[in-house]
ZATORDREN-426883 format. One record per residue (C-alpha): x, y, z. Coordinates in steps of 0.001 Angstrom, whole numbers, plus 500000, padded with zeros to 6 digits. Example, Ala and Ser with C-alpha at 12.3 -4.5 7.8 and 13.67 -1.06 7.14 Angstrom:
512300495500507800
513670498940507140
//
This chain:
479383498355495185
483083498327496087
484573499419492764
482650501800490552
481600499901487390
482238503029485333
485953502365485164
485542498776484067
482991499793481456
485524502248480046
488125499500479800
485574497089478338
484478499545475711
488075499975474625
488287496220474071
485053495943472138
486691496195468722
484343498867467357
484625499683463679
486748502643462726
484907505857462008
487518506947459508
490074508297461908
493637507144461389
494227503918463315
496572504383466210
499173501762466995
500463500367470244
503781502080469562
502071505431469112
500174505013472345
503298503975474232
505103507003472799
502274509271473928
502429507787477433
506174508340477606
505902511852476187
503444512858478905
505323511306481827
506218514763483117
503244516717481795
500804518523484029
498072516107485069
495204517863483213
497199517996479954
498159514340480348
494544513337480927
493396515339477899
495952513543475703
495066510073477002
491347510659476737
491720511901473164
493606508852471951
491540506512469776
491941503235471651
489933501055469302
492931499989467221
495090498980470182
496049495339470492
495092493439473659
498583494241474982
498072497921474290
494722497764476034
496429496492479185
498621499578479356
495704501899478658
493466500272481246
496274500397483825
496684504159483597
493354505559482408
491488505809485709
494500506977487697
495193509702485162
491583510812485399
491858511078489184
495211512875488968
493695515508486696
490661515902488939
492911516423491964
494893519067490098
491709520887489149
490830521008492848
494299522391493596
495714519219495172
498422516689494631
497611513120495748
499225513859499132
497457516957500472
500205518188502830
503585519399501587
505451518473504779
504595515687507222
506472513165509317
506487510974506171
507258513335503310
509079516519502414
512421517564500966
513819517784504512
513989513972504566
516591513822501803
520054512536502650
521397515547500733
519004518375501572
518491520936498836
517744524476499967
515581525299496948
513436522177497335
512993522844501058
512018526457500322
509481525264497748
507910523000500365
507714525902502810
506123528148500184
503611525389499422
502794525038503129
502047528755503322
500063528866500069
498006525853501144
497336527387504551
495943530497502849
493419528164501160
492552526400504415
494699523319503799
496587522691507030
497652519297508313
496145518091511607
497972519337514701
499358515899515557
500899515629512062
502593519002512455
503768518052515950
505311514868514569
507002516664511650
508368519665513548
511094517917515616
512246516042512516
512673519276510580
514374520915513565
516754517976513885
517552518190510174
518259521909510532
520626521273513428
522450518354511864
522760519002508175
525022521198506072
525358523133503827
524476526396505465
521825527418502933
519946524144503511
520129524626507291
518708528143506912
515875526850504707
515090524136507272
515079526676510100
512586528776508143
510463525694507516
510443524821511217
509228528360511968
506436527967509417
505386524658510976
505295526201514460
503023528963513183
500734526508511404
500490524411514547
498733527336516268
496107527329513508
495695523571513107
492742521422514086
492822518070515851
490419516674513242
492202513988511274
490055513452508187
490399514896504706
486692515752504749
487491518972506677
489641520330503807
488232522529501035
486418520129498671
487596517433501058
485062514759500171
485856515096496463
489568515083497250
489274511774499082
487301510114496294
489942511129493770
492839510204496078
491460506687496527
491008506377492764
494542507675492169
496242505194494498
494188502161493465
493783503017489796
490022502443489900
487084504414491288
486086503334494794
482938503952496767
484385504611500258
481357503494502257
481087500249500297
484823499666500761
484455500342504497
481604497863504836
483399495202502800
486520495554504953
484467495321508153
482829492147506876
486232490689506062
487524491602509520
484526489851511077
485301486674509121
488958486850510181
487889487336513803
485767484195513616
488742482152512421
491094483699514980
488587483063517768
488673479322517132
492486479207517375
492603481420520451
490130479133522195
492306476145521374
495080477882523314
492965478663526341
492175482304525506
488399482494525796
487527485740527565
487052489095525877
486907490147522247
489290488781519652
491322491999519632
491626491906523416
492791488290523358
495285488953520562
496686491757522700
496957489447525693
498740486828523608
501090489399522058
502010490725525507
502532487312527080
506096486154527834
505823483282525387
505175485698522507
508528487423522411
511604486075520742
514430486410523290
516611489433522540
519781487375522364
521692485284519870
519691482149520667
516459484029520000
517789485325516695
518795481822515639
515349480473516534
513632483222514548
515804482670511490
515274478920511705
511503479437511695
511740481754508677
513995479311506835
511469476517507463
508700478740506096
510751479506502997
511356475802502341
507620475161502648
507009478022500217
509282476465497598
507127473340497673
503614474757497741
504299477726495415
505831475834492520
502555474420491099
500926477879491254
503299479483488728
504413478548485235
507898480000485683
510547478507487961
510600480152491348
513354482744491729
516177482379494244
515149483575497680
516736483724501106
516246485249504527
518991486565506727
519197488783509782
520296492383509669
523537492985511565
522812493834515173
524437497248514694
521806498076512045
518765496969513991
516204499720514446
513427498191516511
511714496503513606
511767499351511128
514563498372508758
513537495086507227
514468495345503568
514923493374500363
518226493063498528
518037491173495240
516499487824496209
517188488181499929
514969489542502670
516993491169505442
514906490847508578
515317493173511551
515116491119514729
515880493993517060
512325494624518190
509798492376519914
508528489720517518
506355486665518061
507798483484516575
504452482511515061
504145485860513255
507208485269511056
506030482681508521
503592485029506831
506326487692506718
508350485232504629
505431484632502263
504827488379501938
508444489358501337
509851486409499341
507783483529497908
505081483935496653
505125487668497481
507552490431496523
510251487971495469
508060486379492800
506653489765491782
510157491166491275
511221488162489184
508252488498486841
508580492249486500
512356492510486194
512074492857482419
508554494280482202
509824497850481650
506554499364482734
506273503051481836
506539505556484662
502844506439484377
501850502796484756
503860502614487982
502344505902489138
498758504863488512
499041501285489777
500892502157492974
498713499977495201
499547496827493253
502889495840494766
501721495727498380
498402494378497138
500179491466495457
502318490691498514
499243490710500757
497404488499498273
500463486222498434
499843485757502160
496269484741501361
497516482432498606
499907480744501026
497011480041503372
494921478713500480
497740476376499421
498114474865502878
501130476703504261
499821476594507833
498489473046507976
499417471546511335
500573474891512765
497604476742514230
499706479462515853
501438480297512572
498007480584510994
496977482877513839
499992485021512936
498703485168509361
495217486136510545
496687488831512776
498638490303509850
495495490245507718
493564492051510451
496243494748510340
495880495095506571
492085494984506444
491899497218509501
493779499891507583
490984499975504992
488454500362507798
490424503176509424
491312504992506196
487693505124505061
486416505684508592
488689508684509109
488340510348505743
484793509420504666
482886508704507899
484550511540509847
485980509422512627
488266511216515041
491853510137515564
490911508761518992
488115506683517493
490397505369514744
492907504231517354
490157502578519416
488657500840516373
492043499562515246
492698498196518727
489377496380518602
490192494930515191
493782493795515748
494412494168519462
498129494848519493
499948496015516384
501722493139514698
503477495482512277
506618497542512811
504647500626513733
502406501365516688
498681501705516136
498931505389517050
501677506033514510
499898504028511833
496752506104512300
498912509220511914
500330507842508671
496817507289507349
495924510854508283
498975512189506448
498346510277503209
494613509702502697
493710506751500519
497142505123500179
496750502437502859
493195501611501807
494273501193498176
496883498580499093
494359496512500993
491702496906498310
494159495784495624
494781492587497613
491084491906498132
490442492432494417
493130489906493487
491725487382495942
488179487936494716
488895487300491053
491446484496491518
490109481247490040
488575478738492400
490480475807490919
494130475634491922
494955474209488499
493907477519486939
496124479619489205
499324479538487077
497707481311484113
496030483793486441
499327484600488140
501096484940484785
498493487452483644
498665489361486935
502467489635487025
503782489649483462
502845493192482482
504237495279485329
502067496676488121
498381496634487220
495450498632488466
492223496612488818
491079497595485295
494537496730483966
494337493346485624
490931492755484068
492374493658480655
495333491300481194
492993488449482047
490924489102478918
494083489160476803
495156485810478289
491768484127477772
//
């Protein structure tokens, strides 16, 4: 079982309309006020307050909010009781006060104190995480004023060097104190629903196998018949025809392909939504801002694509569908006025990337790649990246795979990385933040699984999924019941 039915039963019970037992009926406004009041509470106190609220008098709209935060709050409290935050390491290559544009000495010192307190409990990041973080902290110490912040960063670098001598090469959270319980709760926190890691791992492997079968057929059409699918994807990615020329003509060709994809999206997306599609555009980042594929960003309705790194022309259409229509661009338009409480955003954090990945799948379902097999291969390659992250996340943290095995397995699944990060660096990210990558992929698979089979029913489904702010899987279920 991929998702634990317990969470959905909780949400269902809240919607059952049980008779009052004499307690004062609580209103939606009271519940919303309680949620806002506990936005900055300690996680156990927040969970106690939410669990004690009589949900039976909530309207269907109130039930959506409750279902969206209930399971995540439970996991947050459980993590706190184990002595963890959702991210187990205070300083990594991805997080820490040292990364701020205006470093604060007190915040940096707090991170250092947390590193040392965690180490005393046996919570030390893997050696490769510390090795990746250390030069970043050292560079921040050398480059940033004021003096007190530089001194705090220098002290933090010294702490990291000491921890590196004590660190293990083992990547998984299982090696931490109460590590298996930590990972279960971290997955639940990021997704907003309980997850059985082994079931999630097996489901993702099965999905990868199905994607491989589809990719195999396209690769064979293009004369690539020898070796596994990952090996052939790597060969194709490394072939001269794969790379967009690093010149102005190449940039124009890439933008033209993305503009064509966006025009197709306007046509095939419109019937799938009840609201008019929002404005959307794609333009290239200035060459002076290019950072080898790492600085693609969204500004209002525009996606600013970085064309400074190697990109395959056929990989760009699905980027458009992910970032603009029907992906983040549509999501942002629906949620612009949703005013979701901070706790709903906290406990449905996998939804945004989950929606955008589902949008890629929706584009395929609605015929975006008809007549363009290579563009569809680009979509399949992106999906192998996303599903592969579920496999690796659960493999590392639940099945005790080593970092080397995770890298090897990801290479077998997707061949060459199609994303803006190497496979090695992506595996390090998954080690640094257990559960986060898996939750994004699982949110997408959940959306795809419960989407109606008939295209005519999609508009109402999409309205329910997008109109209430980010939704955890139980919140989405509640939204669908409210819309029925």
